[in-house]
FITOR-135695 format. One line per field, with one value per residue (C-alpha): residue in one letter; residue number from 1; x, y, z. Coordinates in steps of 0.001 Angstrom, whole numbers, plus 524288, in hexadecimal, padded with zeros to 5 digits. Example, Ala and Ser with C-alpha at 12.3 -4.5 7.8 and 13.67 -1.06 7.14 Angstrom:
! FITOR-135695
r: [a, s];
k: [1, 2];
c1: [8300C, 83566];
c2: [7EE6C, 7FBDC];
c3: [81E78, 81BE4];
! end
This chain:
! FITOR-135695
r: [x, x, x, x, x, x, x, x, x, x, x, x, x, x, x, x, x, x, x, x, x, x, x, x, x, x, x, x, x, x, x, x, x, x, x, x, x, x, x, x, x, x, x, x, x, x, x, x, x, x, x, x, x, x, x, x, x, x, x, x, x, x, x, x, x, x, x, x, x, x, x, x, x, x, x, x, x, x, x, x, x, x, x, x, x, x, x, x, x, x, x, x, x, x, x, x, x, x, x, x, x, x, x, x, x, x, x, x, x, x, x, x, x, x, x, x, x, x, x, x, x, x, x, x, x, x, x, x, x, x, x, x, x, x, x, x, x, x, x, x, x, x, x, x, x, x, x, x, x, x, x, x, x, x, x, x, x, x, x, x, x, x, x, x, x, x, x, x, x, x, x, x, x, x, x, x, x, x, x, x, x, x, x, x, x, x, x, x, x, x, x, x, x, x, x, x, x, x, x, x, x, x, x, x, x, x, x, x, x, x, x, x, x, x, x, x, x, x, x, x, x, x, x, x, x, x, x, x, x, x, x, x, x, x, x, x, x, x, x, x, x, x, x, x, x, x, x, x, x, x, x, x, x, x, x, x, x, x, x, x, x, x, x, x, x, x, x, x, x, x, x, x, x, x, x, x, x, x, x, x, x, x, x, x, x, x, x, x, x, x, x, x, x, x, x, x, x, x, x, x, x, x, x, x, x, x, x, x, x, x, x, x, x, x, x, x, x, x, x, x, x, x, x, x, x, x, x, x, x, x, x, x, x, x, x, x, x, x, x, x, x, x, x, x, x, x, x, x, x, x, x, x, x, x, x, x, x, x, x, x, x, x, x, x, x, x, x, x, x, x, x, x, x, x, x, x, x, x, x, x, x, x, x, x, x, x, x, x, x, x, x, x, x, x, x, x, x, x, x, x, x, x, x, x, x, x, x, x, x, x, x, x, x, x, x, x, x, x, x, x, x, x, x, x, x, x, x, x, x, x, x, x, x, x, x, x];
k: [1, 2, 3, 4, 5, 6, 7, 8, 9, 10, 11, 12, 13, 14, 15, 16, 17, 18, 19, 20, 21, 22, 23, 24, 25, 26, 27, 28, 29, 30, 31, 32, 33, 34, 35, 36, 37, 38, 39, 40, 41, 42, 43, 44, 45, 46, 47, 48, 49, 50, 51, 52, 53, 54, 55, 56, 57, 58, 59, 60, 61, 62, 63, 64, 65, 66, 67, 68, 69, 70, 71, 72, 73, 74, 75, 76, 77, 78, 79, 80, 81, 82, 83, 84, 85, 86, 87, 88, 89, 90, 91, 92, 93, 94, 95, 96, 97, 98, 99, 100, 101, 102, 103, 104, 105, 106, 107, 108, 109, 110, 111, 112, 113, 114, 115, 116, 117, 118, 119, 120, 121, 122, 123, 124, 125, 126, 127, 128, 129, 130, 131, 132, 133, 134, 135, 136, 137, 138, 139, 140, 141, 142, 143, 144, 145, 146, 147, 148, 149, 150, 151, 152, 153, 154, 155, 156, 157, 158, 159, 160, 161, 162, 163, 164, 165, 166, 167, 168, 169, 170, 171, 172, 173, 174, 175, 176, 177, 178, 179, 180, 181, 182, 183, 184, 185, 186, 187, 188, 189, 190, 191, 192, 193, 194, 195, 196, 197, 198, 199, 200, 201, 202, 203, 204, 205, 206, 207, 208, 209, 210, 211, 212, 213, 214, 215, 216, 217, 218, 219, 220, 221, 222, 223, 224, 225, 226, 227, 228, 229, 230, 231, 232, 233, 234, 235, 236, 237, 238, 239, 240, 241, 242, 243, 244, 245, 246, 247, 248, 249, 250, 251, 252, 253, 254, 255, 256, 257, 258, 259, 260, 261, 262, 263, 264, 265, 266, 267, 268, 269, 270, 271, 272, 273, 274, 275, 276, 277, 278, 279, 280, 281, 282, 283, 284, 285, 286, 287, 288, 289, 290, 291, 292, 293, 294, 295, 296, 297, 298, 299, 300, 301, 302, 303, 304, 305, 306, 307, 308, 309, 310, 311, 312, 313, 314, 315, 316, 317, 318, 319, 320, 321, 322, 323, 324, 325, 326, 327, 328, 329, 330, 331, 332, 333, 334, 335, 336, 337, 338, 339, 340, 341, 342, 343, 344, 345, 346, 347, 348, 349, 350, 351, 352, 353, 354, 355, 356, 357, 358, 359, 360, 361, 362, 363, 364, 365, 366, 367, 368, 369, 370, 371, 372, 373, 374, 375, 376, 377, 378, 379, 380, 381, 382, 383, 384, 385, 386, 387, 388, 389, 390, 391, 392, 393, 394, 395, 396, 397, 398, 399, 400, 401, 402, 403, 404, 405, 406, 407, 408, 409, 410, 411, 412, 413, 414, 415, 416, 417, 418, 419, 420, 421, 422, 423, 424, 425, 426, 427, 428, 429, 430, 431, 432, 433, 434, 435, 436];
c1: [4D494, 4D43F, 4D6AA, 4D0C7, 4D681, 4D142, 4D7F8, 4E4AB, 4E3AE, 4E12B, 4ECB1, 4F4DB, 4EF9C, 4F3D5, 5006F, 50799, 5112D, 5087F, 5080C, 5158A, 51491, 509D1, 512E7, 51D61, 52670, 530C2, 52C18, 53260, 526AF, 5272B, 51E43, 516A0, 512FE, 52096, 520CC, 52BA2, 52C6B, 52696, 51B36, 51778, 508B2, 506CC, 50C6D, 50940, 51775, 52173, 53236, 52E99, 52818, 53572, 53E25, 534ED, 535FE, 543D9, 543B0, 53C8C, 546FA, 55153, 548F1, 54851, 55623, 55AF4, 55288, 55781, 563D9, 56211, 55738, 5604C, 56EDC, 57129, 56D15, 576C5, 58058, 57656, 5711D, 56264, 55F4E, 55C5F, 56315, 5691A, 5742A, 574BB, 57DC9, 5838A, 581FB, 58B39, 58E5B, 5802F, 580CD, 58BC3, 58944, 57A85, 57684, 58078, 57AB3, 57482, 577C4, 57947, 57C8D, 57662, 57454, 56E85, 56483, 56837, 55C6F, 55EED, 56895, 55EC3, 5626B, 557FD, 54F23, 557A4, 54F1D, 546F7, 53C5C, 54318, 54169, 532A2, 52FEC, 537C8, 533AE, 52531, 526F5, 530A5, 5247F, 51AC9, 52396, 5270E, 51868, 51401, 51EEE, 51BA1, 50CE8, 50F27, 51737, 52353, 52BDC, 52F4A, 533C2, 53E8F, 54542, 54F27, 54846, 5520D, 54625, 53F82, 54868, 54443, 53C0F, 532B6, 530EA, 52FC9, 524DD, 51CA5, 51DE6, 51AEF, 50CB9, 50B81, 50CBA, 510A3, 50C6F, 51216, 50F53, 51C86, 521A6, 52EB7, 5394B, 52F3B, 5286C, 53723, 53A6F, 52D27, 52DD8, 53D34, 5396E, 52D33, 53235, 53DCE, 534B4, 52C5E, 51F64, 517F4, 51A17, 51387, 516CE, 50E40, 5174E, 513A1, 515B6, 52114, 52953, 535EC, 53719, 54225, 53DD4, 531ED, 53C00, 54508, 536F8, 53528, 5414E, 54065, 53321, 5291F, 51B4A, 51C19, 50F9C, 50FED, 5067F, 5040E, 50247, 50813, 50D28, 4FE45, 4F96C, 5051F, 4FF2D, 4F24F, 4F2E9, 4FD7B, 4F5DB, 4E7DC, 4EF26, 4F6DF, 4EB27, 4E46B, 4ED55, 4EAFB, 4F940, 4FD6D, 5037A, 503D0, 50FD7, 508DC, 51160, 50706, 5031B, 50D93, 512D3, 51CA5, 52572, 524DB, 52AE8, 5348E, 5397B, 53820, 54509, 54D71, 54E63, 553F3, 55EF2, 56087, 5628B, 56DB4, 57373, 5743C, 579BD, 58388, 58621, 586E2, 57AE7, 572B7, 565DD, 560CD, 55C04, 569A3, 56BE4, 56038, 55C43, 55580, 55218, 54AE4, 54286, 53B91, 52E7B, 52307, 518E8, 52017, 522FD, 53030, 5342B, 528DE, 52D26, 53B9B, 53761, 52E11, 53C0A, 544D3, 53B42, 53A3A, 5486E, 55041, 54695, 54271, 54F54, 54E8A, 5445E, 53F40, 53DE1, 5351D, 537AB, 52DF2, 52D8A, 52690, 51E65, 5197B, 519A0, 50DE7, 5145F, 5172E, 50817, 50208, 509FE, 508B5, 4F972, 4F787, 4EFF8, 4F939, 4F773, 4EABD, 4F03A, 4F91A, 502C1, 4F866, 4EDB8, 4F5D0, 4F8D9, 50799, 50B10, 51209, 51C95, 52A97, 536C4, 53805, 530B3, 52F56, 52B19, 51FB7, 5158F, 50858, 5007B, 50A73, 5099C, 4FF79, 5066C, 51392, 50E7C, 504D8, 51318, 51B92, 5122A, 51950, 526C0, 52A6C, 530E9, 52EF4, 52DA2, 53426, 53160, 53AFC, 53AC8, 53D95, 5482C, 54ED5, 54DD2, 556B9, 5600C, 562E0, 56562, 56F25, 574F7, 5758C, 57B5B, 585CE, 5884E, 5894E, 588AC, 57A41, 56F6F, 56255, 555DC, 54D7B, 54385, 54F98, 555D8, 54AC3, 551F6, 55FE2, 558AA, 553E8, 55DB7, 55A6B, 54C61, 54D29, 54ECC, 53FAC, 53DA8, 5496D, 54ACD, 53C64, 53E4B, 54C06, 553A6, 56322, 568B0, 576E3, 5787A, 56C43, 56CCE, 5667E, 562FC, 55D48, 55616, 55613, 54D29, 55111, 55CC0, 5628C, 55BF3, 55897, 5604A, 56BEB, 5655C, 55B60, 56269, 56B51, 55F3A, 55C93, 56A4F, 56A45, 55DA5, 560E0, 56D6C, 5681D, 55FB5, 56BC7];
c2: [5DADA, 5E92F, 5EF8F, 5FAD0, 6075F, 60369, 5F62E, 5FB15, 6066B, 5FA9E, 5F346, 5FF4E, 5FF00, 5F082, 5F21C, 6003F, 5FBFA, 5FA33, 60A37, 60AB4, 60159, 608B6, 61349, 60D1B, 60CE9, 60230, 5F954, 5ED8B, 5E59F, 5D994, 5CC09, 5C9B2, 5BC35, 5B5E4, 5AA06, 59F6D, 594C2, 58A30, 593E5, 595D0, 59392, 588C0, 58E79, 587DD, 5857E, 57EEA, 57D31, 57055, 57819, 57FAB, 57476, 56E43, 57B88, 57A63, 56B77, 57203, 57B48, 57094, 56863, 57597, 57764, 57077, 5783B, 58484, 5821A, 57EB9, 58AEA, 59558, 59292, 59CEA, 5931F, 58808, 58C9D, 5893D, 57CEE, 5833A, 58732, 5968B, 59CC9, 5A9EE, 5AAE2, 5B16B, 5BC77, 5C467, 5D2CC, 5D7C0, 5E4D5, 5E748, 5E5DC, 5ED25, 5F9BC, 5FC40, 5F3AD, 5F50C, 5F2FF, 5E639, 5DAE1, 5CC49, 5C9D2, 5CDD1, 5C4A3, 5C630, 5B9B7, 5BE26, 5B969, 5C4D9, 5B952, 5AF37, 5A934, 5AA9F, 5B5F0, 5BCB4, 5BEBC, 5B7CD, 5B3D9, 5A814, 5A104, 5A114, 5A56E, 59B71, 59056, 592A0, 5902C, 58573, 57CD9, 580D8, 57C82, 56EF7, 56D0F, 56D25, 564AA, 55A27, 55A8A, 55A42, 54D51, 5536E, 5546B, 54B36, 55119, 54886, 54D19, 556B6, 56486, 56823, 56237, 57134, 57628, 56DD5, 5729A, 56712, 56E58, 57B01, 5782E, 57146, 57D30, 587E9, 58321, 589BA, 5980C, 59F16, 5AC66, 5B484, 5C1C6, 5C9FE, 5D618, 5D250, 5C688, 5BAFC, 5BDF9, 5BE56, 5B0B5, 5AA04, 5ADDB, 5AA88, 59C19, 59A09, 59FDA, 59549, 5897D, 58AE9, 59206, 59D55, 5A7B2, 5B4BC, 5BD6E, 5C9B0, 5D530, 5E120, 5EE73, 5EC6C, 5E54A, 5E851, 5E82A, 5E0EB, 5D57D, 5D541, 5D4F6, 5CA6E, 5C2AB, 5C3DE, 5BFFC, 5B20B, 5B022, 5B3DD, 5BCC6, 5C8D4, 5D09D, 5DD3C, 5E322, 5F442, 5EC6B, 5E6D4, 5DAD4, 5D38F, 5D81F, 5D1D9, 5C6D7, 5C805, 5C7EC, 5BDFF, 5B273, 5B61B, 5B43E, 5A80B, 5A0BC, 5A2CB, 59AB0, 58B67, 5887E, 59479, 595FA, 5A36A, 5A684, 5AD94, 5B5EE, 5B87A, 5AA22, 5A137, 594CF, 58FF8, 59F13, 59FAE, 590D9, 594E7, 5A06F, 59959, 59022, 59A90, 5982B, 58A82, 58F75, 59B89, 591CB, 58AD4, 5977A, 59AB6, 59038, 591FE, 59E89, 59A74, 5A222, 59C68, 5A02D, 5A09F, 5A7CB, 5AF6E, 5AFDD, 5B551, 5B3FD, 5C0EA, 5C178, 5CBE0, 5C9D5, 5D2BF, 5D021, 5D12C, 5C98F, 5C1BE, 5B38F, 5B471, 5BB71, 5B24A, 5A53D, 5A891, 5AB12, 59ECD, 59644, 59DB9, 59BA3, 58D1B, 589E6, 5949C, 59574, 5A06C, 5A741, 5ABC1, 5B92E, 5BCED, 5CC0E, 5D164, 5DD54, 5E4AD, 5F22F, 5FB11, 5FCA3, 5EEC9, 5E989, 5DEA8, 5D418, 5DD84, 5E290, 5D46E, 5CFAE, 5DB70, 5DA87, 5CD92, 5CCE0, 5C8F2, 5C8BF, 5CF4F, 5DD84, 5E471, 5F00A, 5F758, 5F57B, 5FC17, 60819, 602CC, 60392, 5F828, 5FE71, 5FC09, 5F882, 5EE3A, 5E74D, 5D92A, 5DD6B, 5E657, 5DD01, 5E48D, 5D77B, 5CBFF, 5BD9B, 5B56F, 5A976, 5AF3E, 5B8A3, 5B003, 5A96A, 5B3C0, 5B7AD, 5ADBA, 5AECC, 5BD12, 5C42E, 5CF99, 5D9D3, 5E651, 5EFED, 5F964, 6048F, 60579, 60F1E, 6041B, 5F894, 6014D, 60512, 5F843, 5F33A, 5FD47, 5F9FE, 5E9D2, 5EDE7, 5F6ED, 5EF32, 5DFF3, 5E2C6, 5DC62, 5E09F, 5DDF9, 5E476, 5EC62, 5E29E, 5D9A0, 5E50F, 5E5CF, 5DC58, 5E39C, 5EC98, 5E260, 5E222, 5EE73, 5ED8A, 5DFF3, 5E56F, 5E719, 5D758, 5D395, 5DD56, 5D8AC, 5C9EA, 5CA04, 5C623, 5C7D9, 5CBA3, 5CC23, 5BEBB, 5C0C4, 5BE21, 5C7F1, 5C2D1, 5CCB6, 5C4DD, 5CC3F, 5C81A, 5CCC4, 5D477, 5CD00, 5CE0F, 5DC32, 5E2C2, 5EB68, 5F99D, 5F6D0, 5F1C4, 5FF75, 605F2, 5FF61, 600BF, 60F96, 612B0, 60AF5, 613F7, 62101, 61DD4, 61D1B];
c3: [1EAF7, 1EDD9, 1FA7B, 200FA, 20622, 21398, 212BE, 20EF6, 21A71, 22504, 21E0A, 2215D, 22EB1, 23139, 229D1, 22AEB, 221F5, 21808, 2175F, 21433, 20AFF, 202E4, 20232, 1FB4C, 208BB, 208D2, 214C8, 21BE4, 220AA, 22868, 22601, 23279, 22CA5, 22B80, 2308B, 232F1, 22964, 23378, 2356F, 22886, 225E5, 21A11, 20E55, 200FB, 1FD14, 2054F, 20495, 1FCC9, 1F32D, 1F36F, 1F2FB, 1E606, 1DFA2, 1E058, 1DAC9, 1CF24, 1CCD1, 1CD28, 1C21E, 1B9DB, 1BB9C, 1AF67, 1A7C1, 1ABEC, 1A952, 19C50, 198FE, 1A116, 19E6F, 1A82C, 1B3BF, 1B000, 1BB9B, 1C36D, 1BABD, 1B9BC, 1C78D, 1C7C7, 1D2BD, 1D77D, 1DF52, 1EDFE, 1EEBA, 1F964, 1F898, 20379, 1FC91, 1FAD3, 2099D, 20C5F, 204F0, 203E5, 21126, 21A13, 226C4, 22361, 22B5D, 2265F, 21624, 209CD, 1FF16, 1F273, 1EBFF, 1DF21, 1D67A, 1CE86, 1C6D5, 1C62D, 1B9E4, 1ADDA, 1B419, 1BB57, 1C5C5, 1D2E3, 1C935, 1C3FC, 1CEC5, 1D05E, 1C145, 1BCD9, 1C777, 1C35D, 1B5DA, 1B7E5, 1C1B0, 1B688, 1AAD0, 1B2E9, 1B6B4, 1A838, 1A34B, 1AFFD, 1AC51, 19E0C, 19EC2, 197AA, 1A469, 1AE24, 1BBB9, 1BBBA, 1AF8C, 1ABDE, 1AB63, 19FAB, 19730, 19A66, 190FF, 1860A, 17A25, 17D02, 18B11, 18452, 17BF3, 1850A, 18E2D, 182BF, 183D0, 190B6, 1955F, 1A1FD, 1A668, 1B1D6, 1B519, 1B8E8, 1BDD7, 1B88B, 1BBF0, 1BF41, 1B11A, 1AC8E, 1B2C2, 1AE90, 1A049, 19F3B, 1A5A0, 19E6B, 19146, 19256, 19600, 18A54, 18FDF, 18B53, 1950A, 1973B, 1A1FB, 1A3FA, 1AB2D, 1B2D2, 1B010, 1BA08, 1B277, 1AA8E, 19C19, 19BF5, 1A258, 1997E, 18D52, 1932D, 194F6, 1871E, 183B7, 18B13, 18307, 18E25, 18AB6, 1920E, 19478, 19A64, 1A2FC, 1A936, 1B659, 1C1CF, 1C407, 1C8C9, 1BD8D, 1B4AF, 1BC8F, 1B9EC, 1AB17, 1AA9F, 1B33D, 1AACA, 19D73, 1A1A4, 1A8E7, 19B41, 19597, 19864, 195D3, 19FD4, 1AD05, 1B1FE, 1BEE2, 1C760, 1D056, 1DABF, 1DD7F, 1DA04, 1E0E4, 1D79A, 1D64D, 1E51C, 1E59E, 1D8F1, 1E39F, 1EFB9, 1EA15, 1EC31, 1FA46, 1F86E, 1ED5E, 1F93E, 2031D, 1FB64, 1F94F, 20736, 20B5E, 2008D, 2066A, 214DE, 215A0, 223C7, 224BC, 23449, 23EB9, 23F26, 232C2, 22D31, 21D07, 21937, 20BB8, 202DC, 1F847, 1EE02, 1EC94, 1E1D4, 1E251, 1EE3D, 1E83E, 1E39A, 1F1A6, 1F893, 1F217, 1F5FF, 20450, 204CB, 200CC, 20BE5, 21574, 213AF, 20EB0, 217BC, 22295, 22D80, 22BE7, 22096, 21DE6, 2122C, 20EB9, 202FB, 1FB6B, 1F446, 1ED1F, 1F470, 1E890, 1E7A4, 1F68E, 1F2AA, 1FBBB, 2064E, 203CB, 203CD, 20F32, 217F2, 2170D, 214C9, 206D1, 20011, 1F29E, 1F47B, 1F5B4, 1EAAF, 1EC8D, 1E56F, 1EE82, 1F6F0, 1EF00, 1E9A0, 1DD48, 1DA29, 1D338, 1D423, 1CB30, 1D416, 1C755, 1CD3E, 1DA88, 1D349, 1D96B, 1DEA9, 1E3DC, 1EAA3, 1E7E7, 1ECB9, 1EEB9, 1F3A6, 1FC8A, 204F6, 20747, 20B6D, 2150E, 21D93, 2186A, 214C5, 2214C, 21AFB, 20F5A, 20CC3, 2012B, 1F9CC, 1F13A, 1E299, 1E42C, 1EEFE, 1E48B, 1DC1D, 1E717, 1ECCE, 1DD8E, 1DA89, 1E7A9, 1E54B, 1D7CE, 1DE8F, 1EA64, 1E3B8, 1D532, 1D4DD, 1CC41, 1CEAE, 1CB58, 1D4CE, 1D9D3, 1DC66, 1E533, 1EDFD, 1F7F1, 1F8B1, 203CE, 20C0A, 21685, 218B9, 21B89, 22263, 22F3F, 2352A, 23275, 2366A, 24402, 24675, 244F0, 24B6B, 240FB, 2421B, 2358E, 239B1, 2329A, 2289D, 21A78, 211E9, 203F1, 1FB6D, 1EF98, 1E1AC, 1D804, 1CB6D, 1C2D4, 1BBAA, 1AEC1, 1B05F, 1A406, 1A696, 1A2DB, 1AC3B, 1B8A8, 1B462, 1B6C5, 1C4E9, 1C969, 1C54E, 1CBCC, 1D70C, 1D7DC, 1D680, 1E1E2, 1EAAB];
! end
């Protein structure tokens, strides 16, 4: 769909914030369509779906533990720690009320990013489905059998394709190749070379495109669907990716209880989630709302040059609009967030669940990255640092909704960084320090 200049002018009149978005100025937008859990319109998924997804993760734990020894300490469960970042708060957010935590998805085993949640999950559910339908698997047996040559030979008949800016492709490439699938990752121009190299080292085919994320997805979908045994993982429209992310809420609920953290009207939980196509923050938000209720407030974060979900929700056009329609170039150093068009599936759900969205300039990502490294000794890739400024950006929303922050818990959700080569990380850090 192509939008005319008069239509965009009309939107600017209806939504004054749109001019700032088009001028690439950082903004905060509060979602007027936010609903309480009990008031939400019918959604295509439920809490029961989240719990079923967690059971699937548990079934595959024996396989994951054998296939990836780095998961042995958690018995094959892929999860990240929740760490308080009090020094970051004290040194760089002196006016912040409440406590500040980092959900360390940059430490997720194997793939080193949040995409291990969704990407791994979708491949595992597909592998389970094929194995059950073929009769080589019984649901009640030990899933350690997925490590055997018999299963790898079986999956070698099938191919998996995915379009990616980097981390999703990395997670899907690693887990698919480990199971025995033939996997092809269609990567946009934003993807970093080291991620392409790592994929190839793990047995995935990497195909590179000069265009952006949407072009890579289109090419990947067409090529994969031309194969009768092909399965395309569609980040723009995937229920399974979404559910894989949603299970994080059950895990976080347990971590909060272990730390004695209450979530209620007097103790709100505010979560800052980096946002690309919208699947991972949308899935986590969906899980949070169903598991922790109305007093968790989820805020998405997008680069000023790639505010695709913000524009889709603001205009109500969802995935019908692209940032390019508004003269925005979709060029950002936050490669995982460099998405011009939002997810169809996730955005429709997030429309009722996300509290707001703020945008951040690339230089702000580098500053926050360096600040975290200096204060906590934690190193993230640029996109993963986007939530660290959240407590300074939340006030328009909390004041308008009379949310008391004195006993609030803030969580910035990191998304990647542990696999970044040291020389690349040094470049990120030095750039952040040079910006002051």
